[in-house]
C-alpha positions in Angstrom: 107.8 22.6 -21.9 106.5 19.6 -23.8 107.1 17.1 -20.9 105.5 19.4 -18.4 102.4 19.6 -20.5 102.4 15.7 -20.8 102.7 15.4 -17.0 99.9 17.9 -16.5 97.7 16.0 -18.8 98.3 12.7 -17.0 97.6 14.3 -13.7 94.3 15.8 -15.0 93.1 12.5 -16.3 93.9 10.8 -13.0 92.0 13.4 -11.0 89.0 13.1 -13.4 89.0 9.3 -12.9 88.8 9.8 -9.1 86.1 12.5 -9.3 82.5 11.4 -8.3 79.9 11.0 -11.1 77.8 14.1 -11.8 74.3 13.7 -10.4 71.4 13.6 -12.9 69.4 16.9 -12.7 65.6 16.9 -12.3 63.5 17.6 -15.3 62.5 21.0 -13.9 63.2 23.4 -11.0 62.5 22.1 -7.6 61.7 24.4 -4.7 64.2 24.5 -1.8 61.3 24.5 0.7 57.6 24.0 0.8 56.6 27.5 -0.3 56.0 27.9 -4.1 54.7 30.8 -6.2 51.8 30.0 -8.5 51.2 31.9 -11.7 47.6 32.4 -12.8 46.4 33.1 -16.4 42.8 34.3 -16.6 40.4 31.8 -18.2 37.1 32.8 -19.8 34.2 30.4 -19.7 33.9 30.3 -23.5 37.0 31.4 -25.5 34.9 31.7 -28.6 32.4 33.9 -26.9 34.1 35.9 -24.0 30.7 37.5 -23.1 29.2 34.2 -22.0 28.9 34.3 -18.2 26.6 31.4 -17.3 25.5 27.9 -18.0 21.8 27.6 -17.1 21.4 28.4 -13.4 25.2 28.4 -12.9 26.9 31.8 -13.1 30.6 31.8 -14.0 32.6 33.4 -11.1 36.1 33.5 -12.6 38.9 31.1 -13.1 42.5 30.7 -14.1 45.1 28.3 -15.6 47.6 27.7 -12.9 51.3 26.9 -13.1 54.5 27.2 -11.1 58.1 27.7 -12.1 59.4 26.8 -8.7 58.8 23.1 -8.8 58.3 20.3 -11.3 55.7 18.7 -9.0 52.9 21.2 -9.4 50.9 18.9 -11.7 48.4 16.1 -11.4 46.1 17.8 -8.9 43.2 15.4 -8.4 41.1 16.8 -5.6 40.6 19.8 -3.3 38.6 20.8 -0.3 38.1 23.9 1.8 39.2 24.4 5.4 37.4 26.5 8.1 40.4 28.9 8.1 39.8 29.8 4.5 42.6 27.7 3.1 42.3 25.1 0.4 44.0 21.8 0.4 44.6 19.7 -2.7 46.3 16.4 -3.5 48.2 15.1 -6.5 48.6 11.8 -8.4 52.2 11.7 -7.2 51.5 11.9 -3.5 51.9 15.6 -2.7 49.7 17.9 -0.6 49.1 21.5 -1.6 47.9 24.2 0.9 47.1 27.7 -0.5 44.6 30.6 -0.3 42.1 31.5 -2.9 42.6 35.0 -4.5 39.5 37.0 -5.6 39.2 40.4 -7.3 37.1 43.3 -5.9 34.0 41.8 -7.5 34.6 38.5 -5.7 35.6 36.6 -8.8 38.3 33.9 -8.6 41.7 35.0 -10.0 44.2 32.5 -8.6 46.0 31.2 -5.5 48.5 32.6 -3.0 50.6 31.5 0.0 51.0 28.1 -1.6 53.0 25.3 0.1 53.7 21.9 -1.4 54.8 18.9 0.7 55.0 15.1 0.3 52.2 12.9 1.8 53.6 10.4 4.4 52.7 6.8 5.0 51.8 5.3 8.4 55.6 4.9 9.0 55.9 8.7 8.9 58.1 8.6 5.7 57.1 9.9 2.3 55.1 7.5 0.2 57.8 5.7 -1.9 56.3 5.0 -5.3 53.4 5.6 -7.7 51.6 2.4 -6.6 51.4 3.7 -3.1 51.1 7.5 -3.7 48.3 7.8 -6.3 46.1 10.1 -4.2 42.6 10.7 -5.7 40.0 11.6 -3.1 40.2 14.2 -0.3 37.9 15.1 2.5 38.4 17.6 5.4 36.7 16.4 8.6 35.1 18.8 11.0 38.0 18.7 13.5 40.6 19.5 10.8 41.8 15.9 10.1 42.1 15.0 6.4 41.0 11.8 4.7 42.8 10.8 1.5 41.8 7.9 -0.7 44.3 6.2 -3.0 44.0 4.0 -6.1 46.3 1.2 -7.3 46.9 0.4 -3.6 43.3 1.0 -2.7 43.0 2.4 0.8 42.0 5.5 2.8 44.4 7.2 5.2 43.5 9.7 7.9 46.0 12.5 8.3 45.7 14.1 11.8 45.4 17.9 12.1 48.4 17.8 14.5 50.7 16.6 11.8 51.4 13.2 13.3 51.7 10.1 11.1 48.6 8.9 9.3 46.7 5.7 9.9 44.5 3.4 7.9 40.7 3.9 8.4 37.7 1.8 7.2 37.4 1.6 3.4 35.1 -0.6 1.2 36.6 -3.9 0.1 35.9 -3.3 -3.6 37.2 -4.9 -5.8 38.3 -1.8 -7.8 40.2 -1.7 -11.1 43.8 -0.6 -10.8 43.2 2.9 -12.1 39.5 3.2 -11.2 39.2 3.3 -7.5 37.8 5.6 -4.8 38.1 8.9 -6.6 35.1 10.5 -4.8 35.4 11.0 -1.1 33.6 13.5 1.2 32.6 14.1 4.8 28.9 13.4 5.5 27.9 15.2 8.8 24.2 14.2 8.2 25.3 10.6 8.9 27.5 11.4 11.9 30.5 13.5 12.9 32.9 10.8 11.8 31.0 9.7 8.7 32.3 9.9 5.2 31.1 8.7 1.8 33.2 7.2 -1.1 32.3 6.0 -4.5 33.8 3.7 -7.2 34.8 5.7 -10.2 33.7 3.1 -12.8 30.8 1.3 -11.1 29.1 4.3 -9.4 28.7 2.2 -6.3 28.7 4.3 -3.0 29.5 3.4 0.6 29.0 5.3 3.8 31.9 4.7 6.3 32.7 5.8 9.8 36.0 6.1 11.6 34.4 4.0 14.3 32.7 1.4 12.1 32.9 -0.5 8.8 31.6 0.8 5.5 28.0 0.0 4.5 26.8 -0.1 0.8 24.7 2.8 -0.4 22.8 3.5 -3.6 24.5 3.1 -7.0 24.6 6.3 -8.9 22.7 6.3 -12.2 25.1 7.5 -14.8 26.0 7.0 -18.5 28.5 4.1 -18.8 31.2 6.4 -20.4 31.2 8.7 -17.3 33.2 8.1 -14.2 32.5 9.4 -10.7 35.4 11.6 -9.7 34.3 13.7 -6.8 31.4 14.5 -4.5 30.4 17.0 -1.8 27.6 17.2 0.8 25.8 20.5 0.5 24.6 22.5 3.6 21.0 21.8 2.8 21.6 18.0 2.8 21.7 17.6 -1.0 24.8 16.0 -2.6 26.8 17.3 -5.6 28.6 14.8 -7.8 31.2 15.4 -10.4 31.3 13.1 -13.4 33.9 12.9 -16.1 34.1 11.3 -19.6 36.8 11.5 -22.3 37.2 10.2 -25.8 39.7 11.2 -28.6 36.9 12.8 -30.7 35.1 15.0 -28.2 37.9 15.3 -25.6 36.9 15.9 -21.9 33.3 16.2 -20.9 32.2 17.1 -17.4 28.9 17.0 -15.6 28.3 18.5 -12.2 25.0 17.1 -10.8 23.1 18.2 -7.7 20.8 15.6 -6.3 18.3 15.5 -3.5 18.2 11.8 -2.7 17.6 10.2 -6.1 16.1 13.4 -7.6 18.3 15.6 -9.8 17.8 19.3 -9.0 20.5 21.0 -11.0 23.1 20.2 -13.7 26.2 21.9 -15.1 27.8 20.5 -18.2 31.2 21.5 -19.6 32.4 20.4 -23.1 34.0 22.1 -26.1 34.0 24.9 -27.0 33.7 25.9 -23.4 36.9 25.9 -21.2 37.2 22.3 -20.2 39.9 19.8 -19.2 40.2 16.7 -17.0 38.3 18.1 -14.0 38.5 15.8 -11.0 38.4 18.2 -8.0 35.3 19.7 -6.4 34.9 22.1 -3.4 31.8 24.0 -2.2 31.7 27.3 -0.3 28.5 29.0 0.9 28.2 32.7 -0.1 26.8 35.6 1.9 23.8 36.0 -0.6 22.7 32.4 -0.1 24.4 31.0 -3.2 26.8 28.1 -3.3 30.1 28.5 -5.0 31.5 25.4 -6.7 35.3 25.3 -7.3 36.4 22.8 -10.1 40.0 21.7 -10.4 41.5 19.8 -13.3 44.3 17.2 -13.3 46.7 17.8 -16.1 48.2 14.3 -15.8 51.7 15.8 -16.0 51.0 16.4 -19.8 52.0 19.5 -21.7 48.8 19.2 -23.8 46.6 19.7 -20.7 46.2 22.4 -18.1 45.7 22.8 -14.4 42.5 24.8 -14.4 40.6 26.2 -11.3 37.1 27.5 -12.2 34.3 28.9 -10.0 30.6 28.8 -10.5 27.8 30.3 -8.3 24.5 28.5 -8.0 21.5 29.5 -5.9 19.5 26.5 -4.5 15.8 26.4 -5.2 13.1 24.3 -3.6 
């Protein structure tokens, strides 16, 4: 029996030497297809005072901390926009595109997302963007016909993603220069300037440009802002005003956010978020008109793929005044 065991051991070692190496597993579960489930944990406006329901003229309309156990890529959401069909679209710092539907309770308050699908953004060659330098998507704008504009930093450029799903193409973008990690974070359609017009802004400088698919970008006004704040999002409002989202962070105060509504150079409304209010690295902004004439602002935070941060989606209602 001893020699048989010896032969068996030799054969087992030989087979092990010929076996292929075991592949390295991903750091978290990865969905087999684009559909993912998103869990939502309700978020109060002020954890220290759950009864607080407004900040000045802005009424809190619900919110949640979002996560997904289906994929390790549901992180780093840096911008969102609303489509005419009621869907939201969002992009991530790692070059993914999220499509989902907003979920509200019977009172119309935001509670989460449903019907979510996550897919990789492609480059002009039709293949997924290959690395962080090319896939750091920061700005997103839905054009009237359904095409999407996406701005990137590091490799600073704007790509147009056709509504028919065909390969994207480069479109006009300001020459900059931009810092490697401080490029065109704000990007939005501007129908007041033309059906193919869009506006972008430099995060650090506050400089703005109006661009067209059919023409080069032209400089606009530079946003007046405190030096420590960066411009991370913007949206044109139905009445012609513009909403800008500004962000600051330091190790003492953490994240600070300012949502500013301007009529030209005149500020008409302001929402500020800082501790102890629910706040994180908000970079995404979308606007939806409400039946009662109010505007609903959706704010989305980028967790930077960090366990110490959260993906928050908060809603605020504001009624424009003359």
